[in-house]
KOLSESE-276100 format. One line per 10 residues: number of its first residue (from 1); their letters; for each residue x, y, z of C-alpha. Coordinates in steps of 0.05 Angstrom, whole numbers. Last residue first. Example, Ala and Ser with C-alpha at 12.3 -4.5 7.8 and 13.67 -1.06 7.14 Angstrom:
! KOLSESE-276100
2> SA> 273/-21/143  246/-90/156
This chain:
! KOLSESE-276100
313> RLWSAAEKAF> 53/-477/-537  57/-403/-553  19/-407/-621  -40/-444/-589  -44/-393/-533  -40/-336/-583  -99/-363/-622  -143/-369/-560  -120/-304/-528  -125/-262/-592
303> YTIVVDAGAR> -188/-226/-568  -144/-199/-514  -143/-184/-439  -68/-182/-422  -45/-195/-351  20/-172/-320  23/-109/-364  89/-72/-355  108/-42/-422  140/-108/-441
293> AIATLSELAV> 72/-143/-433  42/-95/-482  100/-103/-529  94/-179/-524  21/-174/-543  40/-131/-604  95/-177/-627  50/-238/-618  -5/-207/-661  45/-183/-712
283> ARRDIWGREA> 75/-251/-722  10/-288/-724  -25/-241/-772  32/-234/-821  18/-166/-852  -12/-134/-913  -48/-194/-938  -116/-160/-938  -144/-206/-883  -82/-192/-843
273> AAVIMAFRER> -93/-116/-846  -165/-123/-821  -145/-170/-764  -84/-131/-742  -111/-60/-740  -130/-52/-668  -65/-86/-649  -23/-37/-686  -51/23/-649  -48/-17/-584
263> ARRLVDLYPL> 26/-35/-593  47/36/-612  10/67/-554  38/14/-506  109/31/-527  93/105/-518  68/93/-449  0/119/-427  -57/142/-471  -65/79/-512
253> APKVMLVDAG> -75/26/-456  -150/24/-469  -174/13/-416  -128/14/-357  -140/-41/-306  -122/-44/-232  -120/-108/-190  -141/-118/-117  -185/-59/-111  -204/-41/-38
243> EALDAAMERL> -227/31/-36  -156/57/-26  -133/20/-88  -192/50/-127  -174/120/-104  -100/112/-123  -121/87/-191  -169/146/-204  -116/195/-181  -64/164/-227
233> AERANPPDMQ> -115/169/-283  -122/244/-269  -49/253/-283  -62/225/-353  -117/269/-380  -124/281/-456  -172/223/-465  -226/248/-417  -244/193/-370  -311/157/-369
223> YGRRDGSRPA> -365/188/-328  -394/250/-364  -360/228/-429  -406/169/-435  -449/192/-494  -515/224/-510  -575/181/-530  -587/107/-542  -521/91/-510  -484/33/-545
213> SDAAERFPGY> -488/-34/-507  -506/-87/-556  -448/-127/-528  -415/-142/-594  -436/-75/-625  -408/-38/-565  -344/-78/-570  -334/-58/-643  -343/16/-628  -298/19/-566
203> FASAYKAAYA> -236/46/-599  -264/118/-599  -247/122/-525  -282/152/-467  -226/127/-422  -229/75/-369  -178/88/-314  -191/42/-254  -227/-13/-290  -223/-47/-224
193> VIPTETRGAE> -206/-122/-218  -240/-139/-152  -224/-204/-116  -275/-249/-82  -245/-272/-15  -292/-231/29  -355/-261/-3  -394/-265/62  -451/-224/35  -430/-165/78
183> DLGRRIAAVQ> -359/-171/47  -386/-172/-24  -430/-111/-13  -374/-72/21  -325/-89/-34  -377/-69/-86  -391/-2/-54  -317/14/-43  -302/-5/-116  -359/37/-143
173> GDMMASPAVV> -340/99/-103  -342/147/-164  -377/112/-221  -331/87/-276  -380/33/-299  -325/-20/-308  -329/-62/-246  -290/-129/-255  -312/-185/-210  -268/-246/-199
163> DVGAEALSVA> -282/-319/-187  -353/-321/-212  -392/-378/-179  -464/-355/-181  -456/-324/-112  -400/-281/-139  -445/-258/-197  -503/-240/-151  -456/-203/-103  -427/-163/-161
153> ARALLELTPD> -495/-145/-190  -521/-122/-122  -459/-78/-113  -469/-48/-181  -541/-34/-163  -522/1/-98  -471/44/-133  -520/67/-186  -561/107/-137  -496/145/-120
143> NAVEGGELVG> -474/163/-192  -538/187/-226  -529/184/-301  -562/246/-329  -629/250/-367  -665/279/-307  -644/217/-266  -615/160/-305  -590/94/-275  -519/74/-290
133> CHGHDTYECL> -475/48/-346  -517/77/-403  -550/37/-456  -620/67/-451  -655/-1/-444  -606/-20/-389  -574/-89/-387  -511/-84/-428  -496/-15/-398  -505/-37/-327
123> CVDAVVLLPS> -434/-55/-308  -397/-111/-272  -355/-151/-321  -347/-222/-299  -281/-260/-290  -282/-336/-291  -213/-366/-280  -211/-428/-322  -206/-498/-290  -276/-517/-320
113> GADKLARAAR> -309/-570/-277  -371/-572/-321  -413/-549/-262  -365/-489/-253  -373/-469/-326  -450/-479/-324  -454/-437/-260  -416/-381/-291  -459/-382/-354  -522/-381/-314
103> QVIGDTVWAG> -499/-319/-275  -476/-287/-341  -546/-296/-369  -583/-274/-307  -620/-330/-269  -605/-300/-200  -621/-229/-222  -564/-180/-214  -546/-152/-283  -615/-166/-312
93> SGTADKAAPL> -641/-110/-267  -612/-58/-315  -646/0/-282  -687/25/-342  -703/-44/-370  -672/-96/-416  -696/-164/-442  -665/-228/-467  -598/-208/-436  -531/-201/-472
83> GFLLVGAVGL> -477/-215/-421  -403/-200/-418  -354/-251/-391  -279/-246/-383  -248/-315/-392  -189/-350/-359  -115/-367/-356  -108/-396/-427  -71/-461/-424  -92/-487/-492
73> EALERAEAVL> -131/-544/-464  -167/-495/-419  -186/-453/-479  -215/-513/-515  -257/-532/-455  -280/-459/-447  -305/-460/-518  -348/-520/-503  -376/-487/-441  -390/-423/-482
63> EDVSLRSQGP> -426/-464/-533  -474/-491/-479  -484/-420/-452  -500/-390/-520  -445/-355/-554  -436/-287/-587  -380/-295/-638  -309/-272/-653  -268/-289/-715  -277/-221/-747
53> MSPIPERVAR> -298/-171/-695  -344/-118/-726  -390/-170/-757  -399/-210/-693  -413/-282/-713  -471/-315/-675  -452/-383/-647  -516/-411/-618  -526/-483/-599  -578/-461/-548
43> GERVFLPYLL> -609/-394/-535  -594/-332/-494  -528/-295/-501  -456/-298/-477  -400/-251/-501  -330/-275/-489  -266/-237/-471  -205/-283/-467  -155/-271/-410  -83/-283/-424
33> QGPALRTEQT> -22/-287/-378  -26/-364/-371  -19/-369/-447  53/-345/-440  91/-282/-462  162/-271/-440  199/-205/-439  275/-201/-433  294/-259/-478  365/-278/-463
23> LARLAPSRRL> 357/-353/-463  307/-354/-519  354/-314/-564  411/-361/-549  369/-423/-564  341/-391/-628  413/-379/-652  460/-322/-666  426/-268/-625  472/-271/-563
13> RRLRLAPFEP> 534/-258/-605  499/-200/-640  516/-153/-583  589/-153/-602  625/-108/-553  700/-113/-567  695/-58/-619  739/-70/-682  804/-33/-675  810/25/-724
3> ERM> 851/10/-787  921/41/-785  936/88/-844
């Protein structure tokens, strides 16, 4: 009996060597695609470990500048700053005061000549004594009164030297209010990265500990998106674009593409699994970041930015 002819298509030909695999690589991950979230707090010479985020710390401004120097040497694109103020109040006034913690951090980075892109989160949850993302009226988050405060915070941050503002409060009309505020203040060139579809996700627990931003009562389901809804996210993104957003963010990426879902699920478990010796931390982190980029993400905000940048050099 005649043996069947071996297929002419041999896909393994282009996998034979590192050079061939590099030449035909479809998705490329580089340090310049990464933004590193950092939490800045009061004090000096402070590196306060965050228990829920192994390897991450809350930094004082001087330590933040030192960290930025290392990140720049590694080729990381920039930092996303979150502030922990010394005091909080009902309206979150620490978000827009001239000497606010993130404002001081931004000025320190610019004064030090840091080449990093400085992106600042624009929200009130880190600054309010009740932990919600807007002002409360009758126990509920009031959308429209919050818009003015978000705009004030964005203008204050831009005037302090922040390159990009990133509103994350999920208030209706927040991008339009911030764009108008920036333009009226002469900050027409400041881009807005909108948390266009921010879900009321169970993945935020470690972040809320890091930023000391958990609500003191209730939850954020009345303004963050409902996890089962995907079509609604497209409406949110279309609205933010129409209001003047320059970049759209989805947080977390879990509810969208299957490949992103798998990447995000693995990513959330990498540190704990690596500590137990179940996985290769470096290999799995890079695989997950590559998967997120492959799914269409142009920029990846990740706590692995510093390590990944050193691995990718």
